[in-house]
C-alpha positions in Angstrom: 31.8 -5.6 -50.4 30.3 -8.0 -53.1 31.2 -11.1 -53.4 33.2 -12.8 -56.0 30.6 -15.8 -57.8 33.6 -17.5 -59.2 35.2 -18.1 -55.6 33.8 -21.0 -53.6 32.0 -19.2 -50.1 33.2 -19.8 -46.7 31.1 -21.4 -45.0 31.0 -21.2 -40.8 33.6 -23.1 -39.1 31.7 -25.6 -36.5 34.3 -25.7 -33.2 34.3 -29.6 -32.4 33.9 -30.3 -28.8 37.8 -32.1 -29.0 39.6 -29.1 -29.3 43.4 -29.6 -28.8 44.0 -28.3 -25.5 47.9 -27.9 -23.9 48.7 -31.3 -22.3 49.1 -30.9 -18.6 52.2 -32.1 -17.4 52.4 -34.5 -14.2 55.2 -36.9 -13.5 55.3 -40.1 -14.2 55.6 -43.2 -12.6 59.0 -43.5 -13.4 59.9 -40.4 -12.1 58.6 -40.6 -8.8 59.9 -43.9 -8.8 63.5 -42.6 -9.6 63.2 -40.1 -6.8 62.7 -42.7 -4.3 65.0 -45.1 -5.5 68.0 -42.4 -6.0 67.3 -41.2 -2.5 66.9 -44.3 -0.7 70.3 -45.0 -2.5 71.8 -41.7 -1.5 70.2 -42.1 2.4 72.4 -45.6 2.4 75.8 -43.8 0.7 75.4 -41.0 3.2 74.9 -43.4 6.3 77.7 -45.5 4.8 80.2 -42.7 4.8 79.0 -40.2 7.9 77.7 -42.1 10.0 74.5 -41.0 11.9 74.5 -37.4 11.5 71.2 -36.1 10.5 72.6 -33.5 8.3 74.4 -35.7 5.8 71.5 -37.7 5.7 69.3 -35.1 4.7 72.2 -34.0 2.1 72.5 -37.6 0.7 68.6 -37.9 0.5 68.1 -34.5 -1.1 71.1 -35.6 -4.1 69.8 -39.3 -4.3 66.3 -37.2 -5.1 67.6 -35.1 -7.4 69.5 -37.2 -9.6 66.5 -39.7 -9.3 64.1 -36.8 -11.1 66.8 -36.1 -14.2 67.4 -40.0 -14.2 63.4 -40.5 -14.6 63.0 -37.7 -17.3 65.6 -39.6 -19.3 63.8 -42.5 -18.5 60.4 -40.8 -20.1 62.4 -39.7 -23.2 63.2 -42.9 -24.4 60.1 -44.7 -23.5 57.9 -41.5 -25.5 60.1 -42.2 -28.7 
């Protein structure tokens, strides 16, 4: 197909080495610190409420870790703005 002489010709595109790759998501320090801190708080609360029953200690630590995970994500969102 003939090319128009009035339009600018397209030049070959040069790809730079800095290609935009999707960022890898990794847990930041706030998420990890939140998980550890809240799991210890949950462990302490379950120890105070249920005594030394291992099942309730594990449940308290897991519930605290889940809360710390969400808390850490909210901290990351707040500081990334």
